N, C-alpha and C positions, 0 to 999 in steps of 0.2 A: 271640540273648539270651533270656534266662529270668526270669520274676520267681516269686520264692517265695512258696506260699500260708501266710497265715496259718491254721495247724488250727484255735487256738482260735475263732475265728470262721466257719471254712467251713461250710458247711449239709452238706459230707459227712463231718465228723469221725467221727461215728459209724461210720459206711461203713467209712472207710478203718481205722479201729482193728478192727471188726469180721474182715474180709476178710482184714487184713495177718496174723492169726495162722493164716490157712489153710496148709495145706501145698500147695493149689492152690488160689490166689486167681484164677486165670482161668478163665473160661465161655466158651463161641461157641456160635456158630450156621452153617447151612449154607444157603444160596437159593440160586434162580437166579435171572442177571438176562439181562435180554433185551439183545442186542449186535447186533444188526441195524443201527440207524442207526449205531451206533461202527464198526462193520467196514468200513462203506460210505464213510464219512469218513476212516478210515485210508486205505482203498486212494485217495479223492481226492484225500486231501493228500500221496501216497505218501510216508505214515509207517509206519514197520513196525507192524502190528497190538499186539505188545507194547508198543509205548514208548506209542502210543495210550492204552491202557487203564491202564497204569502212571500216565502221566501225568493221568488223570483220576480216578484212585484216590488220588493220593498228595494231589491238587488239594480232594479232597471229605475227607478227613481233616484240612487244614490250616482247614476251617471249622466243623469242629467241637470245640471248645474241651475237652470230656473225653479227645479222644483226641490231643490235645497235653500233657496232664497226666505228667510222669515223676517217678517215687520214687526219692531220693536219699541214703543215710544217714537213713531216716527220715521225712525230709522230703517233701514235693511241690514240683514246681516247673510251672510253665506255659511251656511254650518257643513263641517269636515263629514258628518253622516247624518245621516237621518235614520230614526227608528219607526216602530209601529205601536200606535195606539188602536189595537183592535178591540170590538165587541167580543163579549165570550158569552154563550148562553147559560143560564144554570138549568140544573133538574127541574126546578119550579117555574121556569119558561122567561124568568126576567132574566136581565144581562146586565154585566159591568165592563166599564172600561178597563182594559188590558193595557198594559206596558212590555213591550217585547223589544229589549234591544239585538239590535241586528248582528248578525255573526257569519262573515265570507263563506263559511262552512257550512254546508247543508245538514249534515248529521249534529254539529255543535247548537247551529239554530235552532233543531228540533227539541234539542232537551231543553233550550231556552222557554221554547213555547209551551210544553207540557208543563212544566214547571208552573207558569203564569195561568195557565189554565187549570191548574188544582188547586192556586191561590183564590182565583175568582170562585170558583165553587164555593171554596170554604170562607169567603168573604160578601158581607151583604151589603146591599146599596150599589147604587152607579158607579160614584166617585172612590173607585177604594186605593186612592192614594193623589199624591201631586204628581204630576206632569211637566215634562219639558215642552219647549218651543220645537225642539228639533225631532217632529214627529209627523207623520202623517196621518190622519184618521180615518181608520179600516174596516169594513164592515163586510159582510155576508149574506144575501138574501136566498138561502138553496131551494126554497120553497118557491120561486117566481122567475121564471122566463121573461124579465122584462124588458121594454123596448125603451123606456126613458124614468128617468129617477129623481124625485128632488129631496133637498136636504131639510131638517128643521134647523133654523138658526136665528142668533140674536143677534140684529143689527146694531145693539148698541155696546156689544162685546167684542173687542177687537180679535181679529183671527186672520191668518194668512196660511193655514194649514191645509194643504192640499186633502180630498177627500178622494178615497177611491172604493166604489161597492162592486162585489162580484154577484152574480146571479145564478141562476139554477143550471148544474148540468144536463145537457142534451146530447140525447144520442141519434143519429141518422145513420145507419148502418153502421158502419164500423169510424165516420168521424164524430167525435165529439165538441161540442160548442159550448161557452158560456158567454154571458151578456157583460160588459164592463162597463161603469158608469166612472167618467174622473170627472171632480170639478175643482177649479184652482183660482189662485184672486189675480185678476187679468191685470191689475199692477207690475205683478211677477212674473206673469205665465201667459204666451198667446197662443194662439193655436197651432203655429210652427211647432213650438217647443210641447206642446201635448201631442202632436202626431209624432214626435220623436220618440216619444216616452212611448205609445203605443207600440210603433214599428219595433222600439229596441227591446220590448216584453216579450212581443208574438216572437221575436229570433229567439229568446231565453228560453220561450217555452217549448221552442222545436228544438231545441238542442238536446242532442243524444249520448252527449259524452259523458254524462255523472256515473 
């Protein structure tokens, strides 16, 4: 479900109008996230680490209103729930775009991810299905401890989906960290909201109550 934003009374009206005229309205940041607790929790629960941090990432996205805004035909809508489209690598080292519906229960979400990974492995090509607007574009580059990241984008195609990418798991003694890159449309999201998301995500990754 989605709710149309009344642009005439929206406190972001001018921000949206201004940044929507840009050839590149997206901005982003790269930061380091502590994954020590999250890694241990995933092992304890026997959940693939990728599934664990993907679940926590989507859960955090859904708790920040600005990350649930999408632009459709020059109008802004707020979706009730955001799902994920993640890149999934195949055995031949190509990848396909997946669709993973978010589920609040980690173990149910793990089943959804496993089924989708299997589907991608058996489906050739890049775009393996149609995709809704209420997604984030999610990827992982587990081979690189990056300090910055750019995305391939076509400026002629309308796009307002945030883009989140995780890097390589790095160990320093008992501490584990990963680089995180977040990009979002500046007409919908400011640095304040990006900070909210990152702080909330780190809080979720530090939880031990699963």
